[in-house]
PAZAPA-4460 file (N, C-alpha, C; in steps of 0.05 Angstrom, whole numbers, plus 32768, in hexadecimal, padded with zeros to 4 digits):
% residues 85
    n_x    n_y    n_z   ca_x   ca_y   ca_z    c_x    c_y    c_z   seq   type   mol
   7F1F   8015   805F   7F1F   7FF9   805E   7F04   7FED   8058     1      M     A
   7EF1   7FFE   8053   7ED6   7FF5   804B   7EC2   7FF2   8062     2      G     A
   7ECA   7FF9   807A   7EB6   7FF7   8090   7EA4   800F   808F     3      Y     A
   7E8B   800B   8097   7E77   8020   8097   7E7D   8035   80AC     4      A     A
   7E8A   802D   80C2   7E92   8040   80D7   7EAA   8035   80E5     5      N     A
   7EB4   8043   80F9   7ECD   803C   8106   7EC9   8029   811E     6      S     A
   7EB1   801F   8122   7EAC   800F   813A   7EBC   7FF5   813A     7      S     A
   7EBE   7FE8   8122   7ECD   7FCF   8120   7EEB   7FD4   8127     8      V     A
   7EF5   7FEA   811C   7F11   7FF0   8122   7F16   7FF7   813F     9      L     A
   7F03   8004   814C   7F05   800A   8169   7F05   7FF0   8179    10      R     A
   7EF3   7FDD   8171   7EF2   7FC4   817F   7F0B   7FB4   817B    11      K     A
   7F16   7FB5   8163   7F2F   7FA6   815D   7F46   7FB2   816D    12      A     A
   7F47   7FCC   8171   7F5C   7FD9   8180   7F5B   7FD2   819E    13      M     A
   7F43   7FCC   81A8   7F40   7FC4   81C4   7F42   7FA6   81C7    14      T     A
   7F44   7F97   81B1   7F47   7F7A   81B3   7F2D   7F6B   81B5    15      G     A
   7F16   7F78   81B2   7EFD   7F6A   81B5   7EF3   7F5D   819B    16      S     A
   7F00   7F63   8184   7EFA   7F55   816B   7F14   7F56   815A    17      C     A
   7F13   7F48   8144   7F2A   7F47   8132   7F22   7F4E   8116    18      F     A
   7F33   7F5C   8108   7F2D   7F64   80EC   7F30   7F4B   80DA    19      I     A
   7F1D   7F48   80C7   7F1E   7F31   80B5   7F36   7F32   80A2    20      D     A
   7F3F   7F1B   8098   7F57   7F19   8088   7F57   7F2B   806F    21      P     A
   7F3F   7F2E   8062   7F3E   7F3F   804A   7F44   7F5C   8051    22      E     A
   7F3A   7F65   8068   7F40   7F80   8071   7F5D   7F83   8079    23      K     A
   7F69   7F6F   8085   7F85   7F70   808C   7F96   7F72   8073    24      L     A
   7F8F   7F63   805E   7F9D   7F64   8045   7F9B   7F80   8039    25      N     A
   7F84   7F8C   803A   7F80   7FA7   802F   7F91   7FBB   803F    26      A     A
   7F92   7FB7   8059   7FA2   7FC9   806A   7FC0   7FC6   8063    27      L     A
   7FC9   7FAE   805E   7FE5   7FA9   8058   7FED   7FB6   803E    28      A     A
   7FDB   7FBB   802C   7FE1   7FC7   8012   7FE4   7FE5   8013    29      R     A
   7FDB   7FF1   8028   7FDB   800F   802B   7FF7   8017   8035    30      I     A
   8004   8029   8027   801E   8033   802F   801C   8051   8033    31      A     A
   802C   805B   8047   802D   8078   804C   8041   8084   8038    32      N     A
   8046   809E   803B   8058   80AC   8028   8075   80A2   802A    33      L     A
   807C   8096   8041   8097   808B   8044   809A   806F   803A    34      E     A
   8084   8063   802F   8084   8048   8025   8081   8033   803B    35      G     A
   8077   803B   8052   8073   8029   8068   8056   8020   8069    36      M     A
   8051   8007   8071   8036   7FFD   8073   8033   7FEE   808E    37      S     A
   801A   7FE9   8095   8015   7FDB   80AE   8021   7FBF   80AD    38      A     A
   802E   7FB7   80C3   8039   7F9D   80C6   8024   7F8A   80D1    39      N     A
   8018   7F7A   80BF   8002   7F68   80C6   800B   7F54   80DC    40      I     A
   8024   7F4B   80DA   802E   7F39   80EF   802D   7F47   810B    41      H     A
   8034   7F60   810C   8032   7F6F   8125   8015   7F72   812F    42      W     A
   8003   7F77   811C   7FE7   7F79   8123   7FDC   7F5F   812F    43      I     A
   7FE4   7F49   8124   7FDA   7F2F   812D   7FE8   7F26   8147    44      I     A
   8003   7F29   8148   8012   7F1D   815E   801C   7F31   8173    45      T     A
   801F   7F4A   816B   802B   7F5E   817C   8049   7F5E   817B    46      G     A
   8055   7F4C   816B   8072   7F4A   8168   807C   7F5B   8151    47      D     A
   8093   7F66   8154   809F   7F76   813F   8098   7F94   8141    48      G     A
   8098   7FA1   812A   8092   7FBE   812A   8077   7FC2   811C    49      T     A
   8069   7FD8   8123   804F   7FDD   8117   804F   7FE3   80F9    50      P     A
   8065   7FEF   80F0   8067   7FF6   80D4   807F   7FE9   80C7    51      M     A
   807C   7FE0   80AE   8093   7FD4   809F   8095   7FE1   8084    52      I     A
   80AC   7FDF   8078   80B1   7FEA   805D   80A1   7FD9   804A    53      K     A
   8091   7FE6   803A   8081   7FD7   8026   8093   7FCE   8010    54      K     A
   808F   7FB5   8007   809F   7FA9   7FF2   809C   7FB9   7FD8    55      H     A
   80B2   7FBF   7FCB   80B1   7FCD   7FB1   80B6   7FB9   7F9B    56      D     A
   80A1   7FB1   7F8C   80A5   7F9D   7F77   80B2   7FA6   7F5E    57      P     A
   80B8   7FC0   7F5B   80C4   7FCB   7F43   80E2   7FC3   7F41    58      L     A
   80EA   7FBC   7F29   8106   7FB7   7F24   8114   7FD1   7F20    59      T     A
   812F   7FD0   7F20   813F   7FE9   7F1C   8139   7FF4   7F00    60      E     A
   8136   7FE3   7EEC   812F   7FED   7ED1   8114   7FFB   7ED0    61      D     A
   8100   7FEF   7EDF   80E6   7FFC   7EDF   80E7   8017   7EED    62      E     A
   80F7   8019   7F02   80FA   8033   7F10   8106   8047   7EFE    63      R     A
   811B   803F   7EEE   8128   8051   7EDC   8115   805B   7EC6    64      L     A
   8105   8049   7EBC   80F1   8050   7EA7   80DD   8064   7EB3    65      I     A
   80D3   805F   7ECB   80BF   8071   7ED7   80CC   808C   7EDD    66      L     A
   80E5   808D   7EE5   80F3   80A6   7EEA   80F5   80B6   7ED0    67      K     A
   80FC   80A8   7EBA   80FE   80B6   7EA0   80E3   80BF   7E96    68      K     A
   80CE   80B0   7E9C   80B3   80B8   7E94   80AB   80D2   7EA1    69      L     A
   80B4   80D6   7EBA   80AD   80EF   7EC8   80B8   8108   7EBB    70      D     A
   80CD   8104   7EAA   80D9   811C   7E9D   80CA   8124   7E84    71      T     A
   80B8   8112   7E7A   80AA   8118   7E61   8093   812C   7E65    72      L     A
   808D   813B   7E50   8076   814D   7E51   805D   813C   7E51    73      S     A
   8046   8148   7E59   802D   8139   7E5A   8025   8130   7E3F    74      S     A
   802B   813F   7E2A   8024   8137   7E0E   8034   811F   7E06    75      A     A
   804D   811E   7E0D   805E   8107   7E07   8055   80EE   7E16    76      K     A
   804E   80F2   7E2F   8044   80DC   7E3F   802B   80D0   7E33    77      K     A
   8018   80E2   7E2A   7FFF   80D9   7E1E   8005   80CA   7E04    78      A     A
   8018   80D4   7DF4   801F   80C7   7DDB   802B   80AB   7DE0    79      A     A
   803C   80A9   7DF5   8048   8090   7DFC   8033   807B   7E05    80      L     A
   8020   8085   7E15   800A   8073   7E1E   7FFA   8069   7E07    81      I     A
   7FF4   807B   7DF4   7FE5   8073   7DDC   7FF5   805F   7DCC    82      T     A
   800E   8063   7DC9   801F   8050   7DBB   8020   8035   7DC9    83      L     A
   8022   8034   7DE3   8023   801B   7DF2   8009   800C   7DF1    84      L     A
   7FF3   801B   7DF0   7FD9   800E   7DF0   7FD4   8002   7DD4    85      N     A
***
């Protein structure tokens, strides 16, 4: 999150300081392998669950395209990127 050391996070966990909004925003953008991210509402209020499902902005068509792209060889992917650029 850009801190030089973990002292700010230790202080935040004990309640003696609070993480600034920019850092909370960065924290909310991080997702684990299951697509879960920190629930900022929970961090601020203690209400709800610590982790929430991260919003997936991709449409069904975009997911289908990405799935099909995964089947292409690396040479075909490179050619497609060149064509799109």
